[in-house]
N, C-alpha and C positions, 0 to 999 in steps of 0.2 A: 416190164411195165410196173408202175407204182401201185402199192397197196398199203393199207394201214392194218397192221397185224399185232398180235400179242404172243408172248410165250406163256401158254396156259399154266396156271399155278404160281406165276411170279407176278406179284402185285406191282402195278405201275410200269408194266413192260411194253406198253403200246409204242410202236415205232413205225417208221416208213420202211417198207420192205420192197424187194424187187421180185417179180414173178415173170416166168416166160409167157409169151403170148399164147393163148390157147388156140386150138384148131378144131373145126367141126368134125374132123376125123377122129377126135378123141371119144366121140359118142358112137356106139355101134349101130348098125342097121340104117345108116343114112339119115338118122333122126336128129343130128346135131343142129344147133342154132347158135350163132355167134352174136352177142349183144354188146354194143358199146354202152357203158354206164353213163347216165345223165345225172341222176341224183341218188343219194343214199341217206336215209334217215337213221338217227341213232336214238336209243332209248335206255331205260334202266337196265335192260339185259346187257347192253354193251358196257355200261358202267360197272356192273357186277362182274363181268368177265375181266375187265381191266383191274378190278380189285381182287382178282384171283378167287372169287367165290365159287365159280365153276367155269366150264369151257374145256374143250379137249381138241387137240390138233389132229388133222388127218393122219392116217398111217403113213409113216415115212417122212413127215414134215416136222421140223422143230417148232414151227409157229402156226397160228391160226389166223387167217384173214377175217377181220370183223365184217359186220354189216349184213343184216337180214331184211332190211326195208329198202327195196330197190325200185328204180325206174330206169328203163333203158330203151334203146332203139335197135331193132334188128338190123344187122349189116350183112349177114350171110346165112343161108340155110342149106341143109343137106338135101340130097335128091329125093328122100322119102318124106320130106316135110311139105304138106299142102295147106296147112291151116295158118301159116305165118309166111310173110315175105319181107324182103328188105324194106326198111322205112317204117314198119309197124312199131308202135309203142308197145313195150312189153314189161311185165313184172314176173319174176320167178317165184315159185312157191318155195317154202323153207324146209319143211320136213320131208324126208325121203324114206322109202320102205326099209324095214328091218326084217325080222324073222318070224314075227307072230302071225297068227291066222288073220288078224285084222290088216296087217301090212299086205298080205297076199291078195286081199280083195280091194285094195285101193283106199283103205281107211287107216293109213299110217298115223293119223292124228289121234287114233284110239288105240295105238299099240299097247301091248302088255309087256313089251321088252323094257328092260332097265337101261339099255344102251340106246341112245337116240342118235339119229343122223339128221342134223339140222345145219343148213348152210349158215356160216358165220357164228355158230354157237357150239356145235358138237360134231367133231369128226369130218366135217366138210368145210372147205373154205367159203367165205362169204363174198359179198358183192362190193365191199369198200375198196374197189380197184378200178382200173380203166376199162377192162373188158372181161366178159366171162363167156364160157360155152356151156350149154346145158341141153338136155333132150327137150324136144318140143312138148313132150308129155308133161313137163313141169313148168311150162311158160304160159302165161295168160295174156291175151291181147287186149289192149285198151284203145278206145277211140282217140283221135287227135285232140278232141275237145278237153281231154284230161291231161294234157301235156304239162300244165303248171301245178297240178295237184295230185297226179298219179302216184307220187311217192308215198301218199297216205294210204294206199290200198292195203298193204300188209297189216298195219295196225287196225285198219277197218275190219279186216277178216277176223280179228280176235272178238270183236263185237258181234259180227255176223254169225259166227259159230255159236256163241253163247246164246244169243236170242233165238236162233233157229232151233237149237237143242231144247230150249225152254218150250217152244211151241210144239216141237216133236214129242216131248215127254207129256205135255198136257193134252195130247190127242186122246189119252186115257179118259179124259172127261167129256169127250165127244162134242160138247157145245161151249167149250171154254172161250170166252171172249173178254180178254183183259181190257180194263178201262184206265186204271191208274198204275203208274210205275214210279219207282224211285231209283236214282242212280247215286251210289255212294262213292264220291270222288269226282273231281272236275279237272283232272289232268287230260292228257291226249285221249286216252281210252274213255274216260268219263264223258268228255265232250262228244266223242263219236257215238257212244251209247245213247246219250241224250238225243243226238241227231237222228239215229236210226229208229229209236222208239217214237219220236215225233213223226218221222216219215210213215210209221205204221199206224199213226192216228191216236196214240195214247197221250193222256195227260201225264206230264213228267215233272217230278220234283228232283232237282239235283243238289246234293248236299256236299259242302266243302267247308274247310276251316277258315279260309280267308274272307274277311269282311269285304263288302263293297266299299268303294268301287274297284273293280279289277277287270281285265280283259276277259277272263274266263266267265265271270258273271254276265258280262255284256253278251258274250257269244251264246251262253245258255238261254238268255232271255230273247235273243234274236230268233230262236226257233219256236218261241211261244211257250217254252218250259219255264219253270219257276226255280230260281237260284235261292237256296236256303243256306245261310251261314250256320253251321252246326254248333257254333259257340252260343248262338241265340236259341236254336231249336233243334233238337236231335231228331233222327228219323223215328225213334220210339215215341217221342212226344208228338210228332206230327201224326203218326198212326193212331195214337190214343185220341187225338183231338178231331181228326177228320176221317178216320177209318183206315183199315189196313190196305196195303198195296197188293195188287194182283201179281205184279212182277217187280222184283228188285234185282238190280245189276250191281254187284259189289266189285269195285276196282280201285279201292283206296290204298291198298298196300298195307293196311293197318288191321291185323287179324281180329282184334276185339270187336270191330264193327260187324263181323260175321254174325255174332250173337245178337247184336242190335237188329240186324236184318231179319234174323229168325223170329224175333219178337214182334216184328212190324208187318208181317205178312197177313193178308186177308185169308179167309177160308178158301181152300183150293188154290192158294198162291204158290208161286215158285221163286226161289232165290237162286241166282246164278253167281257163282264164285269164279272170278278171273284173276285175282291177286295171287302171286307166288310170294310167300312170306318165309324168309329164313329166320334164324334165331330161335329162342326158347321162351318167348313171352308166355306167361300164364296169368289168367284172371279168374276171379270167382264169377259164376253165372247162375241165374235162377233155373237150374237144370230141370227141376220137376215141372215148373210152369211151361218151359219151352217144350219139353217132351209131351206134356198133355196137349198143348195147343197144336203140335204137329199131328198127333194121333187123331184128336177130335176134329181137327180142321182139314184133314187130308192135304196137309201142306207138303211141299217138296223142296229139296235143296240139291243142286248138282254143280259139279266142277267142270270147267272147260279149259282146254289148252290147245294151242296151235290151231290149224285150220286145214280144210281140204279144198279141192278144186271148186266144189259147189259154193263154198263160202267166198272164195276169190271172185267167182263169177257174179254172185249176188252183191259183193262189194262194188264191183264195177257198175252194176245197175243202180245201186244206191248213191254212188258218187255222182253219176249222171243226174239222178233225181234231185240230189241235194243242190247241185249247181243251178238247177232250174227253180227249185222251191225256195232256197235261201242263198241268193247270189252273193258271192264274196265270203261266205262263211268258211269254206275250206281253205281259201287262200290265207285267211287270217290265222289259221292254225300254224302256218309255216313262219314262225316268228324269228328264227335265227339261222339264216343262210351262212355257210362258210364256203368261200370260193377258193379252190385250188388245194392240191394235196399238201403243199408246203405249210398250209394253215391248219392242218388236222388237229393240233392241240386245242384249238378253239372249240372243237366238238365236245371235248371232255370238260372244258371250262363251263360250257353251257349245261352239261349234264350234272355238274357238281354244285348245283344250287344257285346258279345265276338267276337273278330276279326276272320274272316275266317270261320265262321260257315255256313254250308249249311244245314245239317241235323244232329241234335243231337238225340240220342236214348239210351234207357236203354236196356242193354243186360241182360235179366233175367236169361237165361241159354244158353249155346252154341247152335248154329243152325247148 
């Protein structure tokens, strides 16, 4: 069967590969689930693997099948599977357990291992193929109403985990009730963070570089949030004028904004970092002032990566909620469909700066 794969460590090596069809007997204990792939989204991670910035093939394989944002339909289940049945919509989780104590208790997204096992990213083949088999333990069921937008679940979990961890950390305050939030970045993750924070009832300012008019600004404002062009007003200036933010979600991919976020928190505020930034950029910062504000204001900063089952399940609930609260919002994020494996290069054309791209995805078969 067809798959889009790379030779990790070799830039520009994406190609159409052939894989043997999987069998549910590949999973021990009768827990196997065979899923036909409907859609697979791509993002900056896929581009960076294609650029040989990271990525590792499974043991014994010369290549790595890409794709960690999946939507599929169950076609066959093993005898020990009771929670899924043929015909169900399904999304597979990405990270799998390693060897740390956190992995042993089902918290592999908090692993202390240096070697990760992530489908389509590191040591495990991804979903940019026709079918896959996995254990039911790693598959999340979606309702039929999400058939057109369910491919957004995995990126949604990035937001769900970050916001959940912010609230979890702030339980230390006992009566923390955030009112104002800022989102730094208005790409796919920024739009979803805006959406989830609005679903939680917060006032939201979303900062991005592109002036209006643009689709991202229209989508931000469709949720009742405020789109702010950072060329006109920075998050620091907004905080100085209107007061600090209780929660800031940073997803810009531009590391200097972390320090702007630190300077823009309200007392008892929390800054969530989700950008993974390579390189060696250095900037001067007002370190004394930032340090003092964090100490005197009981401020908090935390990093978040990947997601667990609870985040996937919350993501399903929020996708359902969003479809009801903001009809058409999610569908508008799916800006660049690519149909058929023969057109796979168009995925990377979209990732490499094509104007107006929010989410590009391969439509393997109709959903």
